[in-house]
C-alpha positions as CSV (number, residue, x, y, z in Angstrom):
1,M,101.6,40.3,115.4
2,G,98.2,42.2,113.9
3,L,94.7,41.4,114.0
4,M,93.5,37.6,113.9
5,F,91.4,37.3,110.2
6,Y,91.2,33.5,109.9
7,G,90.7,30.7,111.9
8,L,91.5,27.0,111.3
9,P,89.4,24.1,112.5
10,S,92.3,23.4,114.7
11,K,91.9,26.5,116.3
12,D,95.1,27.7,115.4
13,E,95.1,31.5,114.4
14,V,96.2,33.9,111.3
15,H,97.2,37.4,112.4
16,R,98.1,39.9,109.5
17,D,99.4,43.3,109.5
18,S,100.9,45.6,107.0
19,K,104.5,43.4,106.6
20,S,103.6,39.9,108.1
21,I,101.1,37.3,108.1
22,V,101.7,34.6,111.5
23,L,100.2,31.3,111.9
24,T,100.0,30.9,115.9
25,F,99.8,27.1,117.2
26,K,97.0,26.2,119.9
27,G,98.7,22.5,120.1
28,K,101.9,20.6,119.1
29,R,102.3,20.8,115.6
30,K,105.0,19.5,112.9
31,V,106.6,21.7,110.6
32,L,108.6,21.5,107.5
33,S,110.0,24.5,106.1
34,S,112.4,25.8,103.4
35,S,113.3,28.8,105.4
36,P,116.7,29.9,106.3
37,L,115.3,31.3,109.7
38,N,114.7,27.9,111.9
39,G,113.8,26.2,108.6
40,G,113.9,22.0,108.0
41,Y,112.1,19.8,110.5
42,R,110.8,21.4,113.6
43,E,108.6,20.0,116.2
44,D,108.9,22.9,118.8
45,L,107.7,25.9,117.1
46,E,104.8,27.9,118.6
47,A,104.3,30.2,115.2
48,V,105.0,30.2,111.5
49,F,105.3,33.4,109.4
50,N,105.6,35.2,106.2
51,Y,107.0,38.4,106.6
52,D,107.8,41.0,103.9
53,E,111.4,42.4,104.5
54,N,111.6,44.3,101.1
55,S,115.2,43.3,100.6
56,G,115.4,40.0,99.4
57,G,112.5,38.2,101.0
58,T,108.8,38.5,99.8
59,S,108.0,41.7,97.3
60,A,104.4,40.6,97.6
61,S,101.8,42.7,99.7
62,M,100.6,40.7,102.7
63,A,97.3,42.7,101.8
64,N,96.9,40.3,98.7
65,V,97.3,37.0,100.5
66,S,94.7,34.4,99.1
67,I,93.7,31.7,101.5
68,K,91.6,28.7,100.0
69,S,90.7,25.6,102.0
70,E,89.4,22.1,100.9
71,K,87.6,19.9,103.0
72,Y,87.1,15.8,103.3
73,K,85.4,14.2,105.8
74,D,87.4,15.0,108.6
75,L,90.3,16.1,106.6
76,T,91.0,20.1,105.8
77,V,93.6,21.3,104.3
78,T,94.5,24.9,103.6
79,A,96.7,27.1,101.2
80,M,97.9,30.4,102.3
81,A,99.7,32.4,99.6
82,T,101.2,35.7,98.6
83,G,103.0,35.6,94.9
84,S,104.7,38.0,92.6
85,I,106.6,36.9,89.6
86,E,107.1,39.9,87.5
87,V,110.4,40.6,88.4
88,N,112.4,37.2,88.9
89,G,110.1,34.3,87.8
90,G,111.9,31.8,86.3
91,R,111.5,28.1,84.8
92,V,113.9,25.4,86.6
93,G,117.3,24.9,84.8
94,D,117.3,28.6,83.7
95,P,120.9,30.3,83.8
96,A,121.4,30.9,87.5
97,A,121.5,34.5,89.1
98,Y,124.1,34.0,91.5
99,Y,126.6,31.3,92.7
100,E,126.9,31.0,96.6
101,Y,130.4,30.7,98.4
102,N,131.1,30.7,101.5
103,D,127.9,32.0,102.8
104,T,128.4,34.9,100.1
105,F,125.8,35.7,97.7
106,E,125.0,38.4,95.1
107,T,122.0,40.5,95.0
108,V,118.7,39.4,93.7
109,E,115.7,41.2,92.5
110,I,113.0,40.7,94.9
111,G,109.4,38.7,93.8
112,T,108.5,35.4,95.0
113,I,105.7,33.1,95.7
114,N,105.0,32.2,99.6
115,I,102.9,29.5,100.7
116,I,101.9,28.1,104.1
117,L,100.0,24.8,103.7
118,V,98.2,23.7,106.9
119,I,97.0,19.9,107.2
120,S,94.5,19.2,110.0
121,A,95.8,15.3,110.0
122,N,98.9,14.1,111.4
123,L,101.6,13.1,109.0
124,P,104.9,11.4,109.4
125,E,108.3,13.0,108.3
126,S,108.5,11.1,105.1
127,T,104.7,12.1,103.8
128,M,105.3,15.9,105.0
129,V,108.3,15.8,102.3
130,R,106.0,13.9,99.8
131,A,103.3,16.8,100.5
132,L,105.9,19.6,99.9
133,V,106.6,18.0,96.6
134,T,102.8,17.7,95.3
135,C,102.6,21.7,97.0
136,T,105.5,22.3,94.8
137,E,103.9,20.6,91.5
138,A,100.8,22.4,92.2
139,K,102.4,25.5,92.3
140,T,103.9,25.0,89.0
141,A,100.7,23.7,87.4
142,A,99.2,26.8,88.4
143,L,102.3,29.2,86.4
144,Q,101.7,26.5,83.5
145,E,97.8,27.2,83.4
146,L,98.8,31.1,83.3
147,M,101.4,30.8,80.6
148,A,103.6,33.0,82.9
149,G,106.8,33.3,80.9
150,S,110.4,33.2,83.0
151,K,112.0,36.7,82.8
152,Y,115.6,34.7,82.2
153,S,114.8,32.5,79.3
154,S,112.0,31.6,76.9
155,G,110.4,28.8,79.0
156,I,107.2,28.6,80.7
157,A,108.0,29.9,84.9
158,T,108.0,27.0,87.1
159,G,108.3,29.6,90.1
160,S,110.5,32.4,91.0
161,G,114.1,32.3,92.4
162,T,113.2,33.0,96.2
163,D,110.0,30.9,96.4
164,G,109.4,29.7,100.0
165,T,107.0,26.9,101.2
166,I,105.8,25.7,104.8
167,I,104.1,22.7,105.5
168,V,102.5,22.1,108.9
169,C,100.6,19.3,110.3
170,N,98.8,18.4,113.6
171,A,100.8,16.0,115.6
172,E,97.6,16.0,118.1
173,S,95.3,14.6,115.6
174,N,93.9,11.3,115.8
175,I,94.0,11.1,111.9
176,L,97.4,9.6,110.7
177,L,97.7,10.0,106.5
178,K,100.8,8.2,104.9
179,D,100.6,9.4,101.6
180,A,100.4,12.8,100.1
181,G,100.6,11.9,96.5
182,K,98.7,12.7,93.5
183,H,96.8,9.6,93.9
184,S,95.9,10.5,97.4
185,K,92.7,12.6,99.0
186,L,95.5,14.5,100.7
187,G,97.2,15.2,97.5
188,E,94.2,16.2,96.0
189,L,93.3,18.6,98.1
190,I,96.8,19.8,98.3
191,G,96.7,20.3,94.6
192,I,93.3,22.0,94.6
193,T,93.9,24.8,97.1
194,V,97.7,25.4,96.5
195,K,96.7,25.9,92.5
196,D,94.0,28.3,93.6
197,A,95.7,30.3,96.1
198,V,98.8,30.7,94.1
199,K,96.1,31.9,90.9
200,E,94.2,34.5,93.3
201,A,97.6,35.6,95.2
202,L,99.0,36.3,91.6
203,F,96.1,38.3,90.6
204,L,95.4,40.3,93.8
205,Q,99.3,41.5,93.7
206,S,100.1,41.8,90.0
207,G,96.8,41.4,87.9
208,L,97.9,38.2,86.4
209,C,95.4,35.7,85.2
210,A,93.8,34.2,82.2
211,D,92.1,37.4,81.1
212,S,95.4,39.5,81.0
213,Q,97.3,36.6,79.3
214,Y,94.7,36.9,76.3
215,S,97.0,39.0,74.1
216,I,99.1,38.5,71.3
217,L,101.7,40.6,73.4
218,K,101.5,38.4,76.2
219,R,101.7,35.6,74.7
220,I,105.4,36.4,72.6
221,E,106.9,38.5,75.2
222,R,109.4,35.4,76.5
223,Y,110.5,35.7,73.0
224,G,112.1,39.2,73.2
225,I,109.3,40.3,71.0
226,N,107.1,43.3,72.4
227,E,105.6,46.9,71.2
228,E,108.9,48.3,71.0
229,S,110.7,45.7,68.6
230,I,107.7,45.6,66.6
231,W,107.9,49.6,66.3
232,H,111.5,49.0,65.3
233,S,110.4,46.6,62.8
234,Y,107.8,49.0,60.9
235,K,110.1,52.0,60.7
236,K,113.0,49.6,59.3
237,R,110.6,48.2,56.4
238,T,108.5,51.3,55.6
239,K,110.0,54.5,53.4
240,E,107.3,57.1,54.7
241,L,106.0,56.3,57.8
242,S,102.2,56.5,58.0
243,M,101.5,57.0,61.7
244,N,103.9,58.1,64.4
245,K,104.9,55.8,67.3
246,A,102.1,56.9,69.5
247,N,99.4,56.0,66.9
248,F,101.4,52.5,65.7
249,I,101.3,51.4,69.4
250,D,97.7,52.6,70.0
251,T,96.8,50.6,66.7
252,L,98.9,47.5,68.2
253,H,96.9,47.5,71.5
254,K,93.4,47.3,69.4
255,M,94.6,44.3,67.4
256,E,96.3,42.5,70.5
257,R,93.1,40.8,71.8
258,E,91.5,39.8,68.8
259,S,90.8,36.1,69.1
260,E,92.5,34.5,65.8
261,L,95.4,36.7,66.2
262,V,95.7,35.4,70.1
263,T,95.0,32.1,68.7
264,Y,97.1,31.8,66.1
265,T,100.1,33.5,68.2
266,S,99.5,31.2,71.1
267,L,99.9,27.8,68.6
268,Y,103.2,29.7,67.0
269,V,104.8,30.1,70.5
270,H,103.8,26.2,71.6
271,L,105.6,25.2,68.6
272,L,108.6,26.9,69.4
273,D,108.1,25.3,72.9
274,Q,108.0,21.6,71.3
275,M,111.2,22.5,69.2
276,E,112.8,23.6,72.5
277,W,111.8,20.1,74.2
278,G,112.5,17.7,71.2
279,L,109.1,16.9,70.8
280,L,109.3,18.3,67.1
281,S,111.8,18.7,64.9
282,P,113.0,22.1,63.2
283,E,112.1,21.0,60.2
284,E,108.4,20.1,61.2
285,C,108.0,23.5,63.1
286,S,109.5,25.7,60.2
287,I,106.9,24.5,58.0
288,A,104.1,25.0,60.4
289,G,105.2,28.0,61.7
290,V,105.3,29.6,58.1
291,K,101.9,28.8,57.5
292,L,100.8,30.2,60.9
293,L,102.3,33.5,60.0
294,E,100.5,33.3,57.0
295,L,97.5,32.7,58.4
296,M,98.2,36.2,60.9
297,G,98.9,37.9,58.0
298,N,95.8,36.8,56.1
299,Q,93.5,38.1,59.2
300,I,92.4,41.3,58.4
301,G,89.2,42.8,60.3
302,V,87.7,45.6,62.2
303,V,88.9,47.1,65.3
304,G,87.8,49.5,68.3
305,N,85.3,52.0,66.9
306,G,84.9,50.3,63.5
307,K,88.1,52.0,61.9
308,E,89.6,49.4,59.4
309,K,92.7,48.1,60.9
310,D,95.9,49.3,59.5
311,D,97.5,46.1,57.3
312,N,101.0,47.4,58.2
313,I,100.7,46.7,61.8
314,A,99.9,43.2,61.3
315,A,102.7,42.9,58.4
316,D,105.2,44.2,61.4
317,Y,104.1,42.2,63.6
318,N,104.7,39.0,61.5
319,E,107.8,40.3,60.7
320,E,109.0,40.9,63.8
321,V,107.8,37.4,64.8
322,N,109.6,35.9,61.4
323,H,112.6,37.5,62.0
324,H,113.2,36.5,65.8
325,E,111.7,32.7,65.5
326,V,111.7,31.4,62.1
327,S,115.4,32.4,61.8
328,N,115.7,30.3,64.8
329,F,114.0,27.5,63.3
330,K,116.7,27.8,60.4
331,E,119.5,27.8,62.5
332,N,118.4,24.7,64.4
333,V,117.8,22.9,61.1
334,Q,121.2,23.9,60.1
């Protein structure tokens, strides 16, 4: 079961080894779980666990668990999260990866966000379900605030296809809470702890954070634009190549974190999102998109060690974005 490395106010203990995290109970607990193993609503469990089976469960290392706890008066909420979405992060409603038929599934690539949420109070069954909803909203908010892209569409990820959640409350507590929604203090604490734990877990596992996302390549990658596609655009429009691929990519990476380019790219991508959501018309997005591309094309500065930025790189980045996305605007207008 591993060594104990965290204790809860209820005297419950969190143990960890290289493959698992186990929460052992010191009294009667109510559990609501999405797990296919002993999942659903239970009152007869002595422990719950997060296990890295490396074959369809979670690919996040147990060493990268994040534990966040918040307290208000006699109420304590603790969230434990492991996270990985670099392989199968997706947005709800994306094209499916498999169809279930008579317990038969296609193999899916692993990568997941697993959360164990422990509430020191006693909750009715219906409130535990509401806590699960609030917990899921908090996880999705964390991904939205990181602008983490889906691997299956151009949308912002809302989770992975294999996420799991366990809600635990203390059936022996004298505190009975009947609301876990956003207006309640319990809901607030769930939101804070889960968001913070998910963000830290993703950072520990894969380095995903606000700083790593501060890049034109990161902002635009969910729309299929990357260094390879920009390089091919450069070769297509340049008769005599002024630099080889290695130098081109190096120069592109020197540009990718320039504040103006990151800002304009972010605005451009958000136009595409709002067109997809039906909040702006394709005509409106097309006009604004062309103006943003012009601003990006005019953004010429100094990079790295003082060398002037190669204008061709900016032009090729613009052309690749324009080729991929303004054409989409036009198709939608027609």
